C-alpha positions as CSV (number, residue, x, y, z in Angstrom):
1,M,15.3,14.4,4.9
2,K,13.0,12.4,2.7
3,K,14.6,9.4,1.0
4,A,14.2,8.8,-2.7
5,T,11.8,5.9,-2.3
6,V,8.8,5.5,0.0
7,V,6.9,2.3,0.7
8,L,3.5,3.0,2.2
9,G,1.3,0.3,3.8
10,L,-2.3,1.2,3.6
11,G,-5.2,-0.3,5.6
12,N,-6.9,-0.8,8.9
13,P,-5.6,-3.7,11.0
14,L,-8.9,-3.7,13.0
15,M,-10.6,-5.0,9.9
16,A,-8.8,-8.3,9.3
17,D,-7.2,-8.6,5.9
18,E,-7.8,-4.9,5.3
19,G,-4.7,-4.4,7.5
20,I,-2.3,-6.3,5.2
21,G,-0.5,-3.2,4.1
22,V,0.2,-2.1,7.7
23,H,1.2,-5.6,8.7
24,L,3.8,-5.8,5.8
25,I,5.2,-2.4,6.7
26,E,5.8,-3.6,10.3
27,R,7.7,-6.6,8.9
28,L,9.6,-4.5,6.4
29,T,10.8,-2.1,9.1
30,E,12.6,-5.1,10.6
31,V,14.9,-5.3,7.5
32,A,15.0,-1.6,6.8
33,Q,18.8,-1.5,7.2
34,R,18.9,-3.5,3.9
35,C,17.2,-0.5,2.1
36,P,19.1,2.6,3.1
37,D,17.4,4.8,0.5
38,V,13.9,3.7,1.4
39,D,11.4,5.1,4.0
40,F,8.8,2.5,5.2
41,V,5.6,4.3,6.3
42,D,2.5,2.9,8.0
43,A,0.0,5.2,6.2
44,G,-3.0,3.5,7.8
45,T,-6.2,5.0,6.5
46,G,-4.3,8.2,5.8
47,G,-6.5,9.5,3.0
48,M,-5.3,12.8,1.7
49,S,-2.3,12.8,3.9
50,V,-0.7,10.4,1.4
51,L,-0.1,13.5,-0.8
52,H,2.5,14.8,1.8
53,L,4.1,11.3,2.2
54,I,4.8,11.0,-1.5
55,E,5.8,14.6,-2.3
56,G,9.5,15.0,-3.2
57,R,10.0,11.2,-3.8
58,R,11.4,9.6,-7.0
59,K,9.4,6.4,-6.4
60,A,6.4,5.4,-4.3
61,V,5.3,1.8,-3.6
62,F,1.8,1.2,-2.1
63,I,0.7,-2.0,-0.4
64,D,-3.0,-2.5,0.2
65,C,-5.7,-5.1,0.1
66,A,-7.5,-5.0,-3.2
67,F,-10.7,-6.7,-4.5
68,M,-9.5,-8.1,-7.8
69,D,-11.8,-11.1,-8.3
70,E,-8.8,-13.4,-7.6
71,A,-8.2,-16.2,-5.1
72,A,-7.7,-15.0,-1.5
73,G,-4.1,-14.1,-0.9
74,T,-3.2,-13.3,-4.5
75,L,-0.7,-10.5,-4.9
76,R,-0.6,-8.5,-8.1
77,R,1.7,-5.6,-9.1
78,F,0.2,-2.6,-10.9
79,T,1.1,0.8,-12.1
80,P,-1.7,3.4,-11.8
81,D,-2.3,3.2,-15.6
82,E,-3.0,-0.5,-15.3
83,V,-5.8,-0.4,-12.8
84,R,-9.2,1.2,-12.4
85,S,-10.8,1.9,-9.1
86,R,-14.2,0.5,-8.3
87,K,-14.2,2.0,-4.8
88,V,-17.4,3.7,-3.7
89,L,-16.8,6.4,-1.1
90,A,-19.2,6.8,1.7
91,H,-18.0,10.4,2.3
92,Q,-18.2,10.0,6.0
93,S,-14.6,10.5,7.0
94,L,-11.7,12.8,6.1
95,H,-9.5,9.7,6.1
96,E,-11.5,8.1,3.3
97,A,-10.0,8.5,-0.2
98,D,-9.5,6.7,-3.4
99,L,-5.7,6.1,-4.0
100,L,-6.0,6.6,-7.8
101,K,-7.7,10.0,-7.3
102,I,-5.0,11.0,-4.9
103,L,-2.3,10.2,-7.4
104,V,-4.1,12.2,-10.1
105,L,-4.2,15.1,-7.7
106,A,-0.5,14.7,-6.9
107,E,0.2,14.8,-10.6
108,Q,-1.8,18.0,-11.1
109,L,0.1,19.6,-8.2
110,G,3.4,18.5,-9.6
111,Q,4.0,16.3,-6.5
112,C,3.7,12.8,-8.0
113,P,6.8,10.6,-8.0
114,E,8.3,9.6,-11.3
115,E,7.5,5.9,-10.6
116,V,4.5,4.6,-8.7
117,V,3.8,0.9,-8.0
118,I,0.8,-0.6,-6.3
119,F,0.9,-4.1,-4.8
120,G,-2.7,-5.3,-4.3
121,I,-3.5,-8.3,-2.2
122,Q,-6.9,-10.1,-2.5
123,P,-8.4,-10.3,0.9
124,E,-10.2,-13.4,2.3
125,A,-12.0,-11.5,5.0
126,V,-12.8,-7.8,5.7
127,E,-14.6,-7.7,8.9
128,M,-14.3,-6.2,12.4
129,R,-11.5,-8.3,13.9
130,Q,-7.8,-8.1,14.4
131,G,-5.4,-10.4,12.6
132,L,-5.0,-11.7,9.1
133,S,-6.8,-14.7,7.6
134,A,-4.7,-17.8,7.2
135,S,-4.6,-17.4,3.4
136,L,-2.7,-14.1,3.7
137,S,-0.7,-14.9,6.8
138,E,0.8,-18.0,5.2
139,Q,2.1,-15.9,2.3
140,T,3.7,-13.1,4.2
141,E,7.2,-14.2,3.4
142,A,6.4,-14.4,-0.3
143,Y,4.9,-10.9,-0.2
144,L,8.0,-9.6,1.5
145,A,10.2,-11.2,-1.1
146,Q,8.3,-9.6,-4.0
147,I,8.3,-6.2,-2.4
148,L,12.0,-6.3,-1.6
149,A,12.7,-7.4,-5.2
150,E,10.8,-4.3,-6.3
151,L,13.3,-2.3,-4.2
152,G,16.2,-4.1,-5.7
153,V,17.1,-6.1,-2.6
């Protein structure tokens, strides 16, 4: 049975800070008992499979690295109406997708949650290596606090 809210961590942990969403989901699952009405999902580079993960939910919260022309480690909260995608797709993978386009498709299919929140975190490094850069790693607790506050915890 799907819970009313889902928090999805997006990203690839093999690409340094690109894996911040997945890293934060790992940490959030450690305190999941504090959020009985929330599913925490490592959506990785799920692409279109995100449609199935948000279907039937009241609220969806996405966590991902985002190039926002901010200082590395900056976290910003957006709704889909407040952000525009500048993502250029290479069209080389079925996992590749633009989150905003997926949300538009979900809305067209009648599967979009009533409330959608996006937490974007400015990366310092997106390169082939595991592990977060220091500027993101040092702020993990602050990120967790903001996400939990969004969930009312």
